[in-house]
C-alpha positions in Angstrom: 109.3 -33.7 -46.3 107.9 -33.8 -42.8 104.3 -34.8 -43.2 103.5 -34.7 -39.5 102.8 -30.9 -39.7 99.9 -31.2 -42.3 98.6 -34.3 -40.5 98.3 -32.3 -37.3 96.8 -29.3 -39.0 93.2 -28.8 -37.9 90.8 -29.5 -40.8 88.6 -26.7 -39.5 91.5 -24.3 -40.2 91.8 -25.3 -43.9 88.1 -25.8 -44.6 87.4 -22.0 -44.8 90.3 -21.7 -47.2 88.7 -24.4 -49.4 85.4 -22.4 -49.3 87.2 -19.2 -50.2 89.1 -20.8 -53.1 85.9 -22.3 -54.7 83.7 -19.3 -54.1 86.3 -17.0 -55.6 85.8 -19.1 -58.8 82.0 -18.9 -58.7 81.4 -22.3 -57.1 79.6 -23.0 -53.8 80.2 -24.3 -50.3 77.4 -26.8 -51.1 79.4 -28.2 -54.0 82.6 -28.3 -51.9 80.6 -30.2 -49.2 79.3 -32.6 -51.8 82.9 -33.4 -52.8 83.9 -33.9 -49.2 80.9 -36.2 -48.6 81.8 -38.2 -51.8 85.4 -38.6 -50.8 85.0 -39.4 -47.1 81.5 -40.8 -46.6 80.7 -38.0 -44.1 77.3 -36.4 -44.2 76.6 -32.8 -43.1 76.2 -33.7 -39.4 79.5 -35.8 -39.5 81.4 -33.0 -41.2 80.1 -30.4 -38.8 81.1 -32.6 -35.8 84.7 -32.8 -37.2 84.7 -29.0 -37.7 83.4 -28.4 -34.2 86.0 -30.7 -32.6 88.7 -29.0 -34.7 89.9 -32.4 -35.7 93.3 -32.5 -37.4 93.6 -34.1 -40.9 94.8 -37.4 -39.4 91.7 -37.7 -37.2 89.4 -36.3 -39.9 90.4 -39.1 -42.3 90.7 -41.7 -39.6 87.0 -41.2 -38.6 85.8 -40.9 -42.2 82.8 -43.3 -42.5 84.0 -44.6 -45.9 86.6 -43.5 -48.3 85.0 -43.7 -51.8 86.0 -46.8 -53.6 86.5 -44.7 -56.8 89.4 -42.7 -55.4 91.7 -44.7 -57.6 90.1 -42.7 -60.5 91.6 -39.5 -59.1 94.7 -38.8 -61.1 97.0 -35.9 -61.8 99.5 -33.6 -60.2 99.0 -31.6 -57.0 101.8 -29.7 -55.2 104.2 -31.2 -57.7 103.3 -34.8 -56.9 101.2 -37.3 -58.9 98.4 -38.1 -56.5 98.2 -41.7 -57.7 102.0 -42.2 -56.8 101.9 -40.9 -53.2 103.0 -43.7 -50.9 101.7 -42.5 -47.5 98.0 -43.4 -47.4 97.0 -40.4 -45.2 99.0 -37.9 -47.4 97.4 -39.4 -50.5 93.9 -38.9 -49.0 94.7 -35.2 -48.2 96.1 -34.7 -51.7 93.0 -36.4 -53.2 90.9 -33.8 -51.4 93.2 -31.0 -52.6 92.9 -32.3 -56.2 89.1 -32.4 -56.0 88.9 -28.9 -54.6 91.2 -27.7 -57.4 89.0 -29.3 -60.0 86.0 -27.6 -58.6 87.7 -24.2 -58.5 88.8 -24.8 -62.1 85.2 -25.1 -63.2 85.1 -28.9 -63.9 81.6 -30.4 -64.0 80.5 -32.1 -60.8 79.9 -35.4 -62.6 83.6 -35.4 -63.7 84.9 -34.4 -60.3 82.8 -37.2 -58.6 84.1 -39.6 -61.2 80.6 -40.6 -62.4 
């Protein structure tokens, strides 16, 4: 599979889709942002900067202040792949985010999503 396409996809293009997905299931943008902050170390200002710059996924994760040390606790299948087995580090981070967004949309408790 050619990963370069997703890597070059603007995060700002996908973010509204994440919001739509979680809001359709009764969750909030604030909860989505909390997940993104937990995973990447961004704060609101840092996230907004990435959105304004229309950074692609590669840049978004490259500039992430700190990937949460508990990402190893994120397990399961997303898009037919076990997230813990994905070899490409960038693709794995993207899929970790997808997995967390999925868990939020499926109504999982925030404490569980944030691996507390």
